[in-house]
N, C-alpha and C positions, 0 to 999 in steps of 0.2 A: 252466816250473816243474814240479816233480815232482807226480805224481798222488797218491801216498801217502807220508807221512812219519810215522815213529814215533820218538819221543824217549824213550830209556831214561834215567832220571834219578833223583835223590834230593833231597828237600827241603833237606837240610843241605849239599848240594854247591854251592859258589859258582859254579863254571864252568857247572853246569846252569842255575842261576838266570839267569846272564848270557846264556847261549845262548837261554833262553826269552824274555827281554826283547828280545834282538836279533830273534828270529823274530817276536814279536808286533809290534814296531816296523816290521818289513818285510812285514807281512801274509802271513806264511808259515804256512799251516794245518798242524797236526800233532796227533797223538795222544800223550799223555804216559803212560808206563808207569813208575811209581815202584817201584824195586827193593827199597826198604825196606818199603813198605806192602804189597807183594804179592810174596812169595817166589817165586811161579811166574815172575814177570818176571825175577828175578835168575837163576833156573835157566835160562831161555831165553837170556839174555844170555851166561851162562858157557858154555852148550853151543855157541852159535854163534860166539863170539869167543875162548873160552878165558880170558876175563877178567871181572872185575866192575867195571872202571873205567867211570865215567860222567862226562860225557854220552856216549852212543852213539846213533847215528841209523841208522834203516833207511829208505833213500830208494829207492822203487820196487824193493824187494826186496834192495838192496845194503847191506851192513853197513859203516858208516863211523864211525870214531872222531871224536867231536865235540870233542876237546880236543887240545892239544899237550902231551905229557909234559914236566913240569918247566918249563912256560911259563905265564905268566898269560894270562887270557882276552884274545883279540885280535879286534877287529871285522874286521880284514883276513882273518884265518883263517876267521872265521864266514862272511864274504862268499864266500870260495873254496869253502866247502862247498856253497853253493847257486848258484854261478856268477853272483854279483852283482858 
């Protein structure tokens, strides 16, 4: 499992909340950075990815989109993010 995971998210984002529940249920430790509560996190996300779409993960320094565009949340997709 990764040493460091940062989750860029927002409270009103359904995919973000689903991904958090998945990570909690699978005992995956992470730091949450809410882009709505802290504009600096939104700025970081946009500078690194060119987007403000969340959820976005940083796993051991690698930026990874935590959602599938135009698709509902999928546990299979979430498992693939973490090699489960």
